[in-house]
VOPAGU-2260 file (C-alpha; in pm, 1 decimal, decimal comma):
REM VOPAGU-2260
SITE   aa  ch    i         X         Y         Z
SITE  MET   A    0   21353,6    9180,9   10224,6
SITE  LEU   A    1   21465,8    9463,1   10459,6
SITE  GLY   A    2   21347,0    9306,0   10786,8
SITE  PHE   A    3   20976,2    9361,9   10713,3
SITE  SER   A    4   20747,7    9069,4   10667,2
SITE  GLN   A    5   20452,9    9096,3   10429,9
SITE  LYS   A    6   20213,0    9098,1   10727,8
SITE  ASN   A    7   20385,9    9396,6   10892,4
SITE  LEU   A    8   20392,8    9583,6   10562,5
SITE  ASN   A    9   20016,7    9534,4   10514,4
SITE  ILE   A   10   19943,9    9658,6   10866,6
SITE  CYS   A   11   20154,5    9970,6   10810,4
SITE  CYS   A   12   19976,6   10044,6   10482,8
SITE  THR   A   13   19636,0    9993,9   10643,4
SITE  ILE   A   14   19718,4   10230,0   10929,1
SITE  MET   A   15   19843,7   10495,8   10688,2
SITE  ASP   A   16   19529,3   10463,5   10472,8
SITE  ASN   A   17   19293,1   10511,2   10771,6
SITE  MET   A   18   19445,0   10843,4   10882,3
SITE  SER   A   19   19247,2   11145,0   10766,8
SITE  ARG   A   20   19439,0   11424,1   10605,0
SITE  ASP   A   21   19350,7   11771,3   10486,7
SITE  ILE   A   22   19422,9   11903,5   10137,1
SITE  PHE   A   23   19781,2   11989,1   10237,2
SITE  GLY   A   24   19851,8   11636,5   10362,6
SITE  ARG   A   25   19843,2   11721,0   10735,2
SITE  LYS   A   26   19681,5   11473,4   10972,9
SITE  ILE   A   27   19337,0   11558,8   11113,1
SITE  SER   A   28   19230,6   11410,9   11447,0
SITE  LYS   A   29   18900,9   11226,2   11482,8
SITE  LYS   A   30   18796,1   11483,0   11741,9
SITE  GLN   A   31   18847,3   11766,3   11493,3
SITE  ILE   A   32   18652,3   11581,4   11222,1
SITE  LYS   A   33   18364,4   11524,2   11466,1
SITE  ARG   A   34   18366,0   11894,6   11561,7
SITE  GLU   A   35   18346,4   11995,6   11196,4
SITE  VAL   A   36   18059,9   11753,1   11123,0
SITE  ILE   A   37   17860,9   11878,1   11423,1
SITE  ASN   A   38   17923,2   12236,9   11315,0
SITE  GLU   A   39   17800,0   12160,4   10961,0
SITE  ASN   A   40   17488,7   11986,4   11100,1
SITE  ARG   A   41   17415,1   12284,6   11323,6
SITE  LYS   A   42   17443,2   12523,3   11026,9
SITE  SER   A   43   17217,0   12311,2   10804,7
SITE  GLY   A   44   16960,5   12282,2   11086,2
SITE  LYS   A   45   16957,5   12657,8   11139,9
SITE  ALA   A   46   16920,5   12716,2   10763,9
SITE  ALA   A   47   16626,8   12470,5   10752,9
SITE  GLU   A   48   16457,4   12649,7   11044,3
SITE  ASP   A   49   16504,1   12989,2   10878,3
SITE  SER   A   50   16364,4   12851,6   10553,3
SITE  TYR   A   51   16056,7   12711,6   10731,1
SITE  VAL   A   52   15990,6   13037,8   10918,3
SITE  MET   A   53   16000,4   13229,7   10590,6
SITE  LYS   A   54   15758,1   12985,8   10419,9
SITE  ALA   A   55   15519,2   12979,5   10716,6
SITE  ARG   A   56   15503,5   13359,1   10743,6
SITE  LEU   A   57   15439,0   13386,8   10370,6
SITE  SER   A   58   15151,8   13139,0   10416,3
SITE  GLY   A   59   14993,1   13363,9   10678,9
SITE  TYR   A   60   15102,3   13192,7   11000,7
SITE  GLU   A   61   15234,7   13364,1   11311,7
SITE  VAL   A   62   15555,7   13184,6   11407,8
SITE  GLU   A   63   15686,3   13194,3   11764,4
SITE  ARG   A   64   16012,5   13032,5   11875,3
SITE  THR   A   65   15971,0   12799,0   12174,9
SITE  GLY   A   66   16209,4   12623,4   12407,6
SITE  ARG   A   67   16176,1   12262,7   12511,2
SITE  GLY   A   68   16053,3   11968,3   12303,3
SITE  HIS   A   69   15978,4   12156,6   11982,0
SITE  ASP   A   70   16103,5   12445,9   11770,3
SITE  PHE   A   71   15804,9   12665,0   11688,8
SITE  ARG   A   72   15444,8   12734,6   11782,6
SITE  VAL   A   73   15239,8   12839,9   11478,0
SITE  ARG   A   74   14904,4   13015,8   11476,4
SITE  LYS   A   75   14671,7   13114,8   11197,9
SITE  ARG   A   76   14428,3   13398,7   11263,3
SITE  ASP   A   77   14108,3   13497,2   11090,4
SITE  PRO   A   78   14192,6   13823,0   10909,5
SITE  PHE   A   79   13854,5   13982,6   10990,1
SITE  THR   A   80   13792,0   13883,5   11351,2
SITE  GLY   A   81   14149,8   13826,5   11468,5
SITE  LYS   A   82   14053,3   13499,8   11637,4
SITE  VAL   A   83   14297,8   13209,9   11624,5
SITE  THR   A   84   14168,5   12950,3   11377,3
SITE  TYR   A   85   14465,0   12709,9   11400,5
SITE  ASN   A   86   14722,6   12647,0   11670,6
SITE  GLY   A   87   15006,5   12396,8   11624,9
SITE  VAL   A   88   15356,1   12297,7   11726,6
SITE  ARG   A   89   15634,6   12231,3   11474,4
SITE  GLU   A   90   15966,9   12052,1   11496,2
SITE  ILE   A   91   16194,3   12127,1   11200,6
SITE  LYS   A   92   16446,0   11862,3   11096,1
SITE  SER   A   93   16698,6   11879,3   10816,3
SITE  GLY   A   94   16834,7   11584,2   10625,7
SITE  ASN   A   95   16814,0   11253,4   10809,9
SITE  ALA   A   96   16809,2   11391,5   11166,1
SITE  LYS   A   97   16624,3   11193,3   11433,3
SITE  LEU   A   98   16394,2   11318,2   11706,4
SITE  SER   A   99   16544,4   11334,6   12055,1
SITE  LYS   A  100   16378,4   11145,0   12342,0
SITE  LEU   A  101   16213,4   11464,8   12467,6
SITE  GLN   A  102   16081,1   11541,8   12117,3
SITE  GLN   A  103   15939,7   11189,4   12083,9
SITE  LYS   A  104   15769,2   11223,8   12422,5
SITE  THR   A  105   15622,9   11562,4   12324,6
SITE  LYS   A  106   15498,9   11419,1   11994,4
SITE  LYS   A  107   15311,8   11141,4   12177,8
SITE  ARG   A  108   15147,3   11385,3   12422,0
SITE  GLN   A  109   15037,9   11656,5   12176,9
SITE  SER   A  110   14801,0   11593,0   11889,4
SITE  ASN   A  111   14896,2   11916,7   11710,1
SITE  TYR   A  112   15270,0   11829,7   11703,5
SITE  LYS   A  113   15409,1   11798,5   11352,8
SITE  VAL   A  114   15760,7   11714,5   11233,4
SITE  ILE   A  115   15860,6   11904,9   10920,8
SITE  ARG   A  116   16145,7   11775,3   10704,2
SITE  GLU   A  117   16300,6   12080,0   10545,1
SITE  ASN   A  118   16580,6   12082,2   10291,7
SITE  SER   A  119   16746,9   12419,6   10302,9
SITE  MET   A  120   16844,1   12606,3    9989,2
SITE  TRP   A  121   17212,7   12603,3   10083,0
């Protein structure tokens, strides 16, 4: 056999099988794959948030974007008096996403905190 033992041949085949390649056969680095996955997750999260905002506004809620610990503050007003009848905080998650430590802490502190699992249309 041409100087290769069976063990060396198996290792070479295993290494070649583990390398990711694009549709043209070029190698893709793990860093690039991770970047693409994060980018896809960001897009699906944004689509889920947009979908929720649309549904909430159609249901008669006022939706306000917030900063830390949650995504949105929602309010429902009485149409005749204008008084706020419901006030809540929403965290929108798409797919199997987990809450961050800050989001978990906020959820424990606030009784009106609700996590919404939204599957976007795209």
